[in-house]
PDBQT receptor file of N, H, CA, C and O in Angstrom, charges set to zero:
ATOM      1  N   MET A   1      20.728 -12.450   0.367  1.00  0.00    +0.000 N 
ATOM      2  CA  MET A   1      20.825 -11.967  -0.986  1.00  0.00    +0.000 C 
ATOM      3  C   MET A   1      19.738 -10.915  -1.210  1.00  0.00    +0.000 C 
ATOM      4  O   MET A   1      18.590 -11.139  -0.828  1.00  0.00    +0.000 OA
ATOM      5  N   GLY A   2      20.064  -9.789  -1.811  1.00  0.00    +0.000 N 
ATOM      6  H   GLY A   2      20.997  -9.606  -2.122  1.00  0.00    +0.000 HD
ATOM      7  CA  GLY A   2      19.122  -8.715  -2.093  1.00  0.00    +0.000 C 
ATOM      8  C   GLY A   2      18.301  -8.995  -3.339  1.00  0.00    +0.000 C 
ATOM      9  O   GLY A   2      18.607  -9.896  -4.120  1.00  0.00    +0.000 OA
ATOM     10  N   THR A   3      17.268  -8.213  -3.502  1.00  0.00    +0.000 N 
ATOM     11  H   THR A   3      17.020  -7.481  -2.868  1.00  0.00    +0.000 HD
ATOM     12  CA  THR A   3      16.415  -8.339  -4.687  1.00  0.00    +0.000 C 
ATOM     13  C   THR A   3      16.066  -6.956  -5.203  1.00  0.00    +0.000 C 
ATOM     14  O   THR A   3      16.038  -5.992  -4.437  1.00  0.00    +0.000 OA
ATOM     15  N   SER A   4      15.804  -6.856  -6.482  1.00  0.00    +0.000 N 
ATOM     16  H   SER A   4      15.828  -7.639  -7.104  1.00  0.00    +0.000 HD
ATOM     17  CA  SER A   4      15.415  -5.572  -7.057  1.00  0.00    +0.000 C 
ATOM     18  C   SER A   4      13.895  -5.429  -7.133  1.00  0.00    +0.000 C 
ATOM     19  O   SER A   4      13.390  -4.435  -7.654  1.00  0.00    +0.000 OA
ATOM     20  N   VAL A   5      13.164  -6.419  -6.614  1.00  0.00    +0.000 N 
ATOM     21  H   VAL A   5      13.574  -7.227  -6.190  1.00  0.00    +0.000 HD
ATOM     22  CA  VAL A   5      11.705  -6.381  -6.642  1.00  0.00    +0.000 C 
ATOM     23  C   VAL A   5      11.196  -5.399  -5.596  1.00  0.00    +0.000 C 
ATOM     24  O   VAL A   5      11.662  -5.397  -4.456  1.00  0.00    +0.000 OA
ATOM     25  N   LYS A   6      10.244  -4.572  -5.987  1.00  0.00    +0.000 N 
ATOM     26  H   LYS A   6       9.866  -4.574  -6.913  1.00  0.00    +0.000 HD
ATOM     27  CA  LYS A   6       9.619  -3.626  -5.075  1.00  0.00    +0.000 C 
ATOM     28  C   LYS A   6       8.137  -3.980  -4.964  1.00  0.00    +0.000 C 
ATOM     29  O   LYS A   6       7.492  -4.310  -5.959  1.00  0.00    +0.000 OA
ATOM     30  N   VAL A   7       7.609  -3.909  -3.751  1.00  0.00    +0.000 N 
ATOM     31  H   VAL A   7       8.133  -3.641  -2.942  1.00  0.00    +0.000 HD
ATOM     32  CA  VAL A   7       6.202  -4.209  -3.520  1.00  0.00    +0.000 C 
ATOM     33  C   VAL A   7       5.552  -2.981  -2.885  1.00  0.00    +0.000 C 
ATOM     34  O   VAL A   7       5.931  -2.567  -1.789  1.00  0.00    +0.000 OA
ATOM     35  N   ASN A   8       4.582  -2.407  -3.573  1.00  0.00    +0.000 N 
ATOM     36  H   ASN A   8       4.274  -2.743  -4.463  1.00  0.00    +0.000 HD
ATOM     37  CA  ASN A   8       3.854  -1.236  -3.102  1.00  0.00    +0.000 C 
ATOM     38  C   ASN A   8       2.371  -1.415  -3.392  1.00  0.00    +0.000 C 
ATOM     39  O   ASN A   8       1.984  -2.249  -4.210  1.00  0.00    +0.000 OA
ATOM     40  N   ALA A   9       1.552  -0.630  -2.718  1.00  0.00    +0.000 N 
ATOM     41  H   ALA A   9       1.867   0.048  -2.053  1.00  0.00    +0.000 HD
ATOM     42  CA  ALA A   9       0.113  -0.596  -2.983  1.00  0.00    +0.000 C 
ATOM     43  C   ALA A   9      -0.233   0.809  -3.446  1.00  0.00    +0.000 C 
ATOM     44  O   ALA A   9       0.370   1.785  -3.000  1.00  0.00    +0.000 OA
ATOM     45  N   ALA A  10      -1.206   0.906  -4.343  1.00  0.00    +0.000 N 
ATOM     46  H   ALA A  10      -1.696   0.112  -4.706  1.00  0.00    +0.000 HD
ATOM     47  CA  ALA A  10      -1.590   2.205  -4.894  1.00  0.00    +0.000 C 
ATOM     48  C   ALA A  10      -3.077   2.461  -4.691  1.00  0.00    +0.000 C 
ATOM     49  O   ALA A  10      -3.896   1.554  -4.838  1.00  0.00    +0.000 OA
ATOM     50  N   ASN A  11      -3.418   3.694  -4.356  1.00  0.00    +0.000 N 
ATOM     51  H   ASN A  11      -2.753   4.431  -4.237  1.00  0.00    +0.000 HD
ATOM     52  CA  ASN A  11      -4.799   4.141  -4.242  1.00  0.00    +0.000 C 
ATOM     53  C   ASN A  11      -5.074   5.085  -5.410  1.00  0.00    +0.000 C 
ATOM     54  O   ASN A  11      -4.535   6.192  -5.432  1.00  0.00    +0.000 OA
ATOM     55  N   PRO A  12      -5.895   4.685  -6.382  1.00  0.00    +0.000 N 
ATOM     56  CA  PRO A  12      -6.151   5.532  -7.537  1.00  0.00    +0.000 C 
ATOM     57  C   PRO A  12      -7.150   6.652  -7.263  1.00  0.00    +0.000 C 
ATOM     58  O   PRO A  12      -7.333   7.533  -8.103  1.00  0.00    +0.000 OA
ATOM     59  N   GLY A  13      -7.788   6.630  -6.117  1.00  0.00    +0.000 N 
ATOM     60  H   GLY A  13      -7.639   5.915  -5.435  1.00  0.00    +0.000 HD
ATOM     61  CA  GLY A  13      -8.826   7.619  -5.814  1.00  0.00    +0.000 C 
ATOM     62  C   GLY A  13     -10.166   7.160  -6.373  1.00  0.00    +0.000 C 
ATOM     63  O   GLY A  13     -10.276   6.072  -6.937  1.00  0.00    +0.000 OA
ATOM     64  N   TYR A  14     -11.172   7.994  -6.210  1.00  0.00    +0.000 N 
ATOM     65  H   TYR A  14     -11.083   8.878  -5.752  1.00  0.00    +0.000 HD
ATOM     66  CA  TYR A  14     -12.538   7.657  -6.632  1.00  0.00    +0.000 C 
ATOM     67  C   TYR A  14     -12.702   8.002  -8.110  1.00  0.00    +0.000 C 
ATOM     68  O   TYR A  14     -12.983   9.146  -8.469  1.00  0.00    +0.000 OA
ATOM     69  N   CYS A  15     -12.522   6.995  -8.953  1.00  0.00    +0.000 N 
ATOM     70  H   CYS A  15     -12.294   6.067  -8.661  1.00  0.00    +0.000 HD
ATOM     71  CA  CYS A  15     -12.531   7.193 -10.406  1.00  0.00    +0.000 C 
ATOM     72  C   CYS A  15     -13.878   6.813 -11.010  1.00  0.00    +0.000 C 
ATOM     73  O   CYS A  15     -14.523   5.862 -10.568  1.00  0.00    +0.000 OA
ATOM     74  N   ALA A  16     -14.284   7.549 -12.001  1.00  0.00    +0.000 N 
ATOM     75  H   ALA A  16     -13.759   8.321 -12.361  1.00  0.00    +0.000 HD
ATOM     76  CA  ALA A  16     -15.520   7.273 -12.730  1.00  0.00    +0.000 C 
ATOM     77  C   ALA A  16     -15.289   6.078 -13.654  1.00  0.00    +0.000 C 
ATOM     78  O   ALA A  16     -14.552   6.166 -14.636  1.00  0.00    +0.000 OA
ATOM     79  N   THR A  17     -15.938   4.955 -13.316  1.00  0.00    +0.000 N 
ATOM     80  H   THR A  17     -16.537   4.884 -12.518  1.00  0.00    +0.000 HD
ATOM     81  CA  THR A  17     -15.820   3.736 -14.114  1.00  0.00    +0.000 C 
ATOM     82  C   THR A  17     -17.176   3.057 -14.206  1.00  0.00    +0.000 C 
ATOM     83  O   THR A  17     -18.140   3.491 -13.576  1.00  0.00    +0.000 OA
ATOM     84  N   ASP A  18     -17.246   1.995 -14.988  1.00  0.00    +0.000 N 
ATOM     85  H   ASP A  18     -16.462   1.642 -15.499  1.00  0.00    +0.000 HD
ATOM     86  CA  ASP A  18     -18.487   1.220 -15.079  1.00  0.00    +0.000 C 
ATOM     87  C   ASP A  18     -18.872   0.624 -13.723  1.00  0.00    +0.000 C 
ATOM     88  O   ASP A  18     -20.054   0.395 -13.464  1.00  0.00    +0.000 OA
ATOM     89  N   LEU A  19     -17.888   0.372 -12.857  1.00  0.00    +0.000 N 
ATOM     90  H   LEU A  19     -16.928   0.558 -13.067  1.00  0.00    +0.000 HD
ATOM     91  CA  LEU A  19     -18.167  -0.239 -11.557  1.00  0.00    +0.000 C 
ATOM     92  C   LEU A  19     -19.011   0.652 -10.644  1.00  0.00    +0.000 C 
ATOM     93  O   LEU A  19     -19.709   0.147  -9.765  1.00  0.00    +0.000 OA
ATOM     94  N   ASN A  20     -18.954   1.966 -10.843  1.00  0.00    +0.000 N 
ATOM     95  H   ASN A  20     -18.387   2.376 -11.558  1.00  0.00    +0.000 HD
ATOM     96  CA  ASN A  20     -19.713   2.873  -9.989  1.00  0.00    +0.000 C 
ATOM     97  C   ASN A  20     -20.627   3.810 -10.789  1.00  0.00    +0.000 C 
ATOM     98  O   ASN A  20     -20.910   4.929 -10.360  1.00  0.00    +0.000 OA
ATOM     99  N   ALA A  21     -21.078   3.345 -11.939  1.00  0.00    +0.000 N 
ATOM    100  H   ALA A  21     -20.848   2.436 -12.287  1.00  0.00    +0.000 HD
ATOM    101  CA  ALA A  21     -21.978   4.124 -12.814  1.00  0.00    +0.000 C 
ATOM    102  C   ALA A  21     -21.403   5.502 -13.149  1.00  0.00    +0.000 C 
ATOM    103  O   ALA A  21     -22.144   6.470 -13.319  1.00  0.00    +0.000 OA
ATOM    104  N   HIS A  22     -20.091   5.574 -13.241  1.00  0.00    +0.000 N 
ATOM    105  H   HIS A  22     -19.489   4.788 -13.103  1.00  0.00    +0.000 HD
ATOM    106  CA  HIS A  22     -19.371   6.801 -13.619  1.00  0.00    +0.000 C 
ATOM    107  C   HIS A  22     -19.651   7.969 -12.677  1.00  0.00    +0.000 C 
ATOM    108  O   HIS A  22     -19.771   9.113 -13.115  1.00  0.00    +0.000 OA
ATOM    109  N   THR A  23     -19.755   7.672 -11.373  1.00  0.00    +0.000 N 
ATOM    110  H   THR A  23     -19.657   6.742 -11.017  1.00  0.00    +0.000 HD
ATOM    111  CA  THR A  23     -20.005   8.727 -10.394  1.00  0.00    +0.000 C 
ATOM    112  C   THR A  23     -18.730   9.271  -9.761  1.00  0.00    +0.000 C 
ATOM    113  O   THR A  23     -18.791  10.236  -8.999  1.00  0.00    +0.000 OA
ATOM    114  N   GLY A  24     -17.603   8.689 -10.052  1.00  0.00    +0.000 N 
ATOM    115  H   GLY A  24     -17.553   7.905 -10.671  1.00  0.00    +0.000 HD
ATOM    116  CA  GLY A  24     -16.339   9.167  -9.488  1.00  0.00    +0.000 C 
ATOM    117  C   GLY A  24     -15.965  10.530 -10.033  1.00  0.00    +0.000 C 
ATOM    118  O   GLY A  24     -16.400  10.918 -11.118  1.00  0.00    +0.000 OA
ATOM    119  N   PHE A  25     -15.154  11.258  -9.274  1.00  0.00    +0.000 N 
ATOM    120  H   PHE A  25     -14.800  10.943  -8.393  1.00  0.00    +0.000 HD
ATOM    121  CA  PHE A  25     -14.750  12.605  -9.696  1.00  0.00    +0.000 C 
ATOM    122  C   PHE A  25     -13.404  12.632 -10.408  1.00  0.00    +0.000 C 
ATOM    123  O   PHE A  25     -12.956  13.694 -10.840  1.00  0.00    +0.000 OA
ATOM    124  N   ARG A  26     -12.751  11.477 -10.537  1.00  0.00    +0.000 N 
ATOM    125  H   ARG A  26     -13.115  10.614 -10.187  1.00  0.00    +0.000 HD
ATOM    126  CA  ARG A  26     -11.502  11.390 -11.295  1.00  0.00    +0.000 C 
ATOM    127  C   ARG A  26     -11.721  10.510 -12.511  1.00  0.00    +0.000 C 
ATOM    128  O   ARG A  26     -12.560   9.609 -12.494  1.00  0.00    +0.000 OA
ATOM    129  N   THR A  27     -10.963  10.772 -13.568  1.00  0.00    +0.000 N 
ATOM    130  H   THR A  27     -10.281  11.504 -13.582  1.00  0.00    +0.000 HD
ATOM    131  CA  THR A  27     -11.042   9.922 -14.747  1.00  0.00    +0.000 C 
ATOM    132  C   THR A  27     -10.213   8.664 -14.522  1.00  0.00    +0.000 C 
ATOM    133  O   THR A  27      -9.360   8.619 -13.636  1.00  0.00    +0.000 OA
ATOM    134  N   ALA A  28     -10.470   7.658 -15.323  1.00  0.00    +0.000 N 
ATOM    135  H   ALA A  28     -11.163   7.695 -16.043  1.00  0.00    +0.000 HD
ATOM    136  CA  ALA A  28      -9.666   6.428 -15.240  1.00  0.00    +0.000 C 
ATOM    137  C   ALA A  28      -8.199   6.741 -15.526  1.00  0.00    +0.000 C 
ATOM    138  O   ALA A  28      -7.311   6.149 -14.913  1.00  0.00    +0.000 OA
ATOM    139  N   GLU A  29      -7.940   7.651 -16.438  1.00  0.00    +0.000 N 
ATOM    140  H   GLU A  29      -8.662   8.132 -16.936  1.00  0.00    +0.000 HD
ATOM    141  CA  GLU A  29      -6.564   8.034 -16.766  1.00  0.00    +0.000 C 
ATOM    142  C   GLU A  29      -5.877   8.669 -15.563  1.00  0.00    +0.000 C 
ATOM    143  O   GLU A  29      -4.709   8.388 -15.296  1.00  0.00    +0.000 OA
ATOM    144  N   GLN A  30      -6.593   9.522 -14.838  1.00  0.00    +0.000 N 
ATOM    145  H   GLN A  30      -7.542   9.750 -15.055  1.00  0.00    +0.000 HD
ATOM    146  CA  GLN A  30      -6.014  10.129 -13.632  1.00  0.00    +0.000 C 
ATOM    147  C   GLN A  30      -5.722   9.054 -12.590  1.00  0.00    +0.000 C 
ATOM    148  O   GLN A  30      -4.674   9.080 -11.946  1.00  0.00    +0.000 OA
ATOM    149  N   GLY A  31      -6.634   8.123 -12.425  1.00  0.00    +0.000 N 
ATOM    150  H   GLY A  31      -7.486   8.102 -12.949  1.00  0.00    +0.000 HD
ATOM    151  CA  GLY A  31      -6.434   7.047 -11.464  1.00  0.00    +0.000 C 
ATOM    152  C   GLY A  31      -5.272   6.150 -11.820  1.00  0.00    +0.000 C 
ATOM    153  O   GLY A  31      -4.594   5.634 -10.931  1.00  0.00    +0.000 OA
ATOM    154  N   ALA A  32      -5.029   5.954 -13.100  1.00  0.00    +0.000 N 
ATOM    155  H   ALA A  32      -5.579   6.373 -13.822  1.00  0.00    +0.000 HD
ATOM    156  CA  ALA A  32      -3.943   5.081 -13.556  1.00  0.00    +0.000 C 
ATOM    157  C   ALA A  32      -2.565   5.696 -13.350  1.00  0.00    +0.000 C 
ATOM    158  O   ALA A  32      -1.564   4.979 -13.372  1.00  0.00    +0.000 OA
ATOM    159  N   ALA A  33      -2.494   6.994 -13.154  1.00  0.00    +0.000 N 
ATOM    160  H   ALA A  33      -3.306   7.576 -13.136  1.00  0.00    +0.000 HD
ATOM    161  CA  ALA A  33      -1.198   7.680 -13.068  1.00  0.00    +0.000 C 
ATOM    162  C   ALA A  33      -0.319   7.108 -11.954  1.00  0.00    +0.000 C 
ATOM    163  O   ALA A  33       0.883   6.936 -12.158  1.00  0.00    +0.000 OA
ATOM    164  N   ILE A  34      -0.881   6.813 -10.795  1.00  0.00    +0.000 N 
ATOM    165  H   ILE A  34      -1.858   6.953 -10.630  1.00  0.00    +0.000 HD
ATOM    166  CA  ILE A  34      -0.074   6.286  -9.691  1.00  0.00    +0.000 C 
ATOM    167  C   ILE A  34       0.437   4.883 -10.015  1.00  0.00    +0.000 C 
ATOM    168  O   ILE A  34       1.569   4.548  -9.669  1.00  0.00    +0.000 OA
ATOM    169  N   ALA A  35      -0.372   4.064 -10.669  1.00  0.00    +0.000 N 
ATOM    170  H   ALA A  35      -1.293   4.336 -10.951  1.00  0.00    +0.000 HD
ATOM    171  CA  ALA A  35       0.070   2.715 -11.047  1.00  0.00    +0.000 C 
ATOM    172  C   ALA A  35       1.210   2.787 -12.055  1.00  0.00    +0.000 C 
ATOM    173  O   ALA A  35       2.168   2.019 -11.963  1.00  0.00    +0.000 OA
ATOM    174  N   VAL A  36       1.116   3.687 -13.002  1.00  0.00    +0.000 N 
ATOM    175  H   VAL A  36       0.338   4.311 -13.077  1.00  0.00    +0.000 HD
ATOM    176  CA  VAL A  36       2.186   3.853 -13.998  1.00  0.00    +0.000 C 
ATOM    177  C   VAL A  36       3.457   4.330 -13.310  1.00  0.00    +0.000 C 
ATOM    178  O   VAL A  36       4.552   3.850 -13.604  1.00  0.00    +0.000 OA
ATOM    179  N   ARG A  37       3.301   5.288 -12.384  1.00  0.00    +0.000 N 
ATOM    180  H   ARG A  37       2.412   5.678 -12.145  1.00  0.00    +0.000 HD
ATOM    181  CA  ARG A  37       4.478   5.792 -11.673  1.00  0.00    +0.000 C 
ATOM    182  C   ARG A  37       5.165   4.668 -10.884  1.00  0.00    +0.000 C 
ATOM    183  O   ARG A  37       6.392   4.564 -10.896  1.00  0.00    +0.000 OA
ATOM    184  N   LEU A  38       4.389   3.842 -10.212  1.00  0.00    +0.000 N 
ATOM    185  H   LEU A  38       3.393   3.927 -10.202  1.00  0.00    +0.000 HD
ATOM    186  CA  LEU A  38       4.980   2.743  -9.445  1.00  0.00    +0.000 C 
ATOM    187  C   LEU A  38       5.588   1.674 -10.357  1.00  0.00    +0.000 C 
ATOM    188  O   LEU A  38       6.611   1.077 -10.020  1.00  0.00    +0.000 OA
ATOM    189  N   ALA A  39       4.966   1.437 -11.498  1.00  0.00    +0.000 N 
ATOM    190  H   ALA A  39       4.135   1.922 -11.772  1.00  0.00    +0.000 HD
ATOM    191  CA  ALA A  39       5.478   0.426 -12.422  1.00  0.00    +0.000 C 
ATOM    192  C   ALA A  39       6.794   0.842 -13.065  1.00  0.00    +0.000 C 
ATOM    193  O   ALA A  39       7.523  -0.001 -13.588  1.00  0.00    +0.000 OA
ATOM    194  N   THR A  40       7.101   2.126 -13.031  1.00  0.00    +0.000 N 
ATOM    195  H   THR A  40       6.509   2.811 -12.606  1.00  0.00    +0.000 HD
ATOM    196  CA  THR A  40       8.319   2.619 -13.677  1.00  0.00    +0.000 C 
ATOM    197  C   THR A  40       9.325   3.183 -12.673  1.00  0.00    +0.000 C 
ATOM    198  O   THR A  40      10.152   4.022 -13.029  1.00  0.00    +0.000 OA
ATOM    199  N   LEU A  41       9.258   2.728 -11.424  1.00  0.00    +0.000 N 
ATOM    200  H   LEU A  41       8.586   2.046 -11.134  1.00  0.00    +0.000 HD
ATOM    201  CA  LEU A  41      10.199   3.196 -10.401  1.00  0.00    +0.000 C 
ATOM    202  C   LEU A  41      11.634   2.852 -10.765  1.00  0.00    +0.000 C 
ATOM    203  O   LEU A  41      11.903   1.827 -11.391  1.00  0.00    +0.000 OA
ATOM    204  N   ASP A  42      12.545   3.720 -10.367  1.00  0.00    +0.000 N 
ATOM    205  H   ASP A  42      12.327   4.553  -9.859  1.00  0.00    +0.000 HD
ATOM    206  CA  ASP A  42      13.957   3.391 -10.547  1.00  0.00    +0.000 C 
ATOM    207  C   ASP A  42      14.454   2.648  -9.301  1.00  0.00    +0.000 C 
ATOM    208  O   ASP A  42      13.674   2.381  -8.387  1.00  0.00    +0.000 OA
ATOM    209  N   ALA A  43      15.708   2.326  -9.265  1.00  0.00    +0.000 N 
ATOM    210  H   ALA A  43      16.341   2.544 -10.008  1.00  0.00    +0.000 HD
ATOM    211  CA  ALA A  43      16.273   1.523  -8.179  1.00  0.00    +0.000 C 
ATOM    212  C   ALA A  43      16.147   2.197  -6.812  1.00  0.00    +0.000 C 
ATOM    213  O   ALA A  43      16.135   1.510  -5.790  1.00  0.00    +0.000 OA
ATOM    214  N   ASP A  44      16.055   3.512  -6.776  1.00  0.00    +0.000 N 
ATOM    215  H   ASP A  44      16.064   4.070  -7.606  1.00  0.00    +0.000 HD
ATOM    216  CA  ASP A  44      15.958   4.235  -5.504  1.00  0.00    +0.000 C 
ATOM    217  C   ASP A  44      14.524   4.481  -5.062  1.00  0.00    +0.000 C 
ATOM    218  O   ASP A  44      14.298   5.141  -4.048  1.00  0.00    +0.000 OA
ATOM    219  N   GLY A  45      13.551   3.963  -5.801  1.00  0.00    +0.000 N 
ATOM    220  H   GLY A  45      13.734   3.426  -6.625  1.00  0.00    +0.000 HD
ATOM    221  CA  GLY A  45      12.144   4.183  -5.481  1.00  0.00    +0.000 C 
ATOM    222  C   GLY A  45      11.717   3.482  -4.207  1.00  0.00    +0.000 C 
ATOM    223  O   GLY A  45      12.433   2.617  -3.701  1.00  0.00    +0.000 OA
ATOM    224  N   PRO A  46      10.541   3.852  -3.678  1.00  0.00    +0.000 N 
ATOM    225  CA  PRO A  46      10.063   3.268  -2.425  1.00  0.00    +0.000 C 
ATOM    226  C   PRO A  46       9.647   1.809  -2.582  1.00  0.00    +0.000 C 
ATOM    227  O   PRO A  46       9.376   1.341  -3.688  1.00  0.00    +0.000 OA
ATOM    228  N   THR A  47       9.601   1.107  -1.468  1.00  0.00    +0.000 N 
ATOM    229  H   THR A  47       9.821   1.487  -0.569  1.00  0.00    +0.000 HD
ATOM    230  CA  THR A  47       9.067  -0.237  -1.415  1.00  0.00    +0.000 C 
ATOM    231  C   THR A  47       8.358  -0.393  -0.076  1.00  0.00    +0.000 C 
ATOM    232  O   THR A  47       8.744   0.236   0.909  1.00  0.00    +0.000 OA
ATOM    233  N   GLY A  48       7.327  -1.225  -0.035  1.00  0.00    +0.000 N 
ATOM    234  H   GLY A  48       7.013  -1.736  -0.835  1.00  0.00    +0.000 HD
ATOM    235  CA  GLY A  48       6.570  -1.417   1.190  1.00  0.00    +0.000 C 
ATOM    236  C   GLY A  48       5.700  -0.229   1.531  1.00  0.00    +0.000 C 
ATOM    237  O   GLY A  48       5.421   0.007   2.706  1.00  0.00    +0.000 OA
ATOM    238  N   ALA A  49       5.259   0.531   0.531  1.00  0.00    +0.000 N 
ATOM    239  H   ALA A  49       5.486   0.339  -0.424  1.00  0.00    +0.000 HD
ATOM    240  CA  ALA A  49       4.495   1.753   0.771  1.00  0.00    +0.000 C 
ATOM    241  C   ALA A  49       3.079   1.650   0.224  1.00  0.00    +0.000 C 
ATOM    242  O   ALA A  49       2.803   0.872  -0.689  1.00  0.00    +0.000 OA
ATOM    243  N   TYR A  50       2.190   2.448   0.796  1.00  0.00    +0.000 N 
ATOM    244  H   TYR A  50       2.414   3.081   1.538  1.00  0.00    +0.000 HD
ATOM    245  CA  TYR A  50       0.816   2.606   0.305  1.00  0.00    +0.000 C 
ATOM    246  C   TYR A  50       0.732   4.035  -0.187  1.00  0.00    +0.000 C 
ATOM    247  O   TYR A  50       0.796   4.969   0.613  1.00  0.00    +0.000 OA
ATOM    248  N   LEU A  51       0.590   4.226  -1.502  1.00  0.00    +0.000 N 
ATOM    249  H   LEU A  51       0.538   3.467  -2.152  1.00  0.00    +0.000 HD
ATOM    250  CA  LEU A  51       0.757   5.542  -2.114  1.00  0.00    +0.000 C 
ATOM    251  C   LEU A  51      -0.465   5.994  -2.917  1.00  0.00    +0.000 C 
ATOM    252  O   LEU A  51      -1.256   5.184  -3.401  1.00  0.00    +0.000 OA
ATOM    253  N   GLU A  52      -0.588   7.313  -3.039  1.00  0.00    +0.000 N 
ATOM    254  H   GLU A  52       0.054   7.971  -2.646  1.00  0.00    +0.000 HD
ATOM    255  CA  GLU A  52      -1.545   7.955  -3.935  1.00  0.00    +0.000 C 
ATOM    256  C   GLU A  52      -0.799   9.056  -4.666  1.00  0.00    +0.000 C 
ATOM    257  O   GLU A  52       0.404   9.222  -4.468  1.00  0.00    +0.000 OA
ATOM    258  N   ASP A  53      -1.493   9.811  -5.506  1.00  0.00    +0.000 N 
ATOM    259  H   ASP A  53      -2.471   9.675  -5.667  1.00  0.00    +0.000 HD
ATOM    260  CA  ASP A  53      -0.816  10.872  -6.275  1.00  0.00    +0.000 C 
ATOM    261  C   ASP A  53      -0.052  11.843  -5.390  1.00  0.00    +0.000 C 
ATOM    262  O   ASP A  53       1.036  12.291  -5.751  1.00  0.00    +0.000 OA
ATOM    263  N   ALA A  54      -0.620  12.171  -4.228  1.00  0.00    +0.000 N 
ATOM    264  H   ALA A  54      -1.504  11.807  -3.935  1.00  0.00    +0.000 HD
ATOM    265  CA  ALA A  54      -0.008  13.160  -3.342  1.00  0.00    +0.000 C 
ATOM    266  C   ALA A  54       1.148  12.593  -2.524  1.00  0.00    +0.000 C 
ATOM    267  O   ALA A  54       1.859  13.357  -1.871  1.00  0.00    +0.000 OA
ATOM    268  N   GLY A  55       1.358  11.281  -2.539  1.00  0.00    +0.000 N 
ATOM    269  H   GLY A  55       0.781  10.660  -3.069  1.00  0.00    +0.000 HD
ATOM    270  CA  GLY A  55       2.442  10.681  -1.782  1.00  0.00    +0.000 C 
ATOM    271  C   GLY A  55       1.942   9.552  -0.897  1.00  0.00    +0.000 C 
ATOM    272  O   GLY A  55       0.914   8.942  -1.192  1.00  0.00    +0.000 OA
ATOM    273  N   PRO A  56       2.665   9.265   0.195  1.00  0.00    +0.000 N 
ATOM    274  CA  PRO A  56       2.287   8.174   1.087  1.00  0.00    +0.000 C 
ATOM    275  C   PRO A  56       0.956   8.432   1.783  1.00  0.00    +0.000 C 
ATOM    276  O   PRO A  56       0.599   9.577   2.064  1.00  0.00    +0.000 OA
ATOM    277  N   ILE A  57       0.234   7.361   2.054  1.00  0.00    +0.000 N 
ATOM    278  H   ILE A  57       0.523   6.432   1.826  1.00  0.00    +0.000 HD
ATOM    279  CA  ILE A  57      -1.030   7.450   2.769  1.00  0.00    +0.000 C 
ATOM    280  C   ILE A  57      -0.801   6.926   4.189  1.00  0.00    +0.000 C 
ATOM    281  O   ILE A  57      -0.312   5.811   4.366  1.00  0.00    +0.000 OA
ATOM    282  N   GLY A  58      -1.144   7.707   5.177  1.00  0.00    +0.000 N 
ATOM    283  H   GLY A  58      -1.542   8.613   5.033  1.00  0.00    +0.000 HD
ATOM    284  CA  GLY A  58      -0.977   7.285   6.575  1.00  0.00    +0.000 C 
ATOM    285  C   GLY A  58      -2.125   6.407   7.029  1.00  0.00    +0.000 C 
ATOM    286  O   GLY A  58      -3.222   6.472   6.474  1.00  0.00    +0.000 OA
ATOM    287  N   TRP A  59      -1.879   5.600   8.022  1.00  0.00    +0.000 N 
ATOM    288  H   TRP A  59      -0.987   5.547   8.473  1.00  0.00    +0.000 HD
ATOM    289  CA  TRP A  59      -2.909   4.732   8.588  1.00  0.00    +0.000 C 
ATOM    290  C   TRP A  59      -3.560   5.497   9.667  1.00  0.00    +0.000 C 
ATOM    291  O   TRP A  59      -4.476   4.992  10.316  1.00  0.00    +0.000 OA
TER     292      TRP A  59
């Protein structure tokens, strides 16, 4: 039986947050963009991928 659940990992990049004393070069909003994109995937979206804004990340 198939499922519509997709499982992906996202890399937000080095974001300026309280965790790193705001030394990151990306804003939290920029970092969140990939998570929002993955959370709103349509049925044809990727699954089993490690992604960033620019696309898949290679090992």
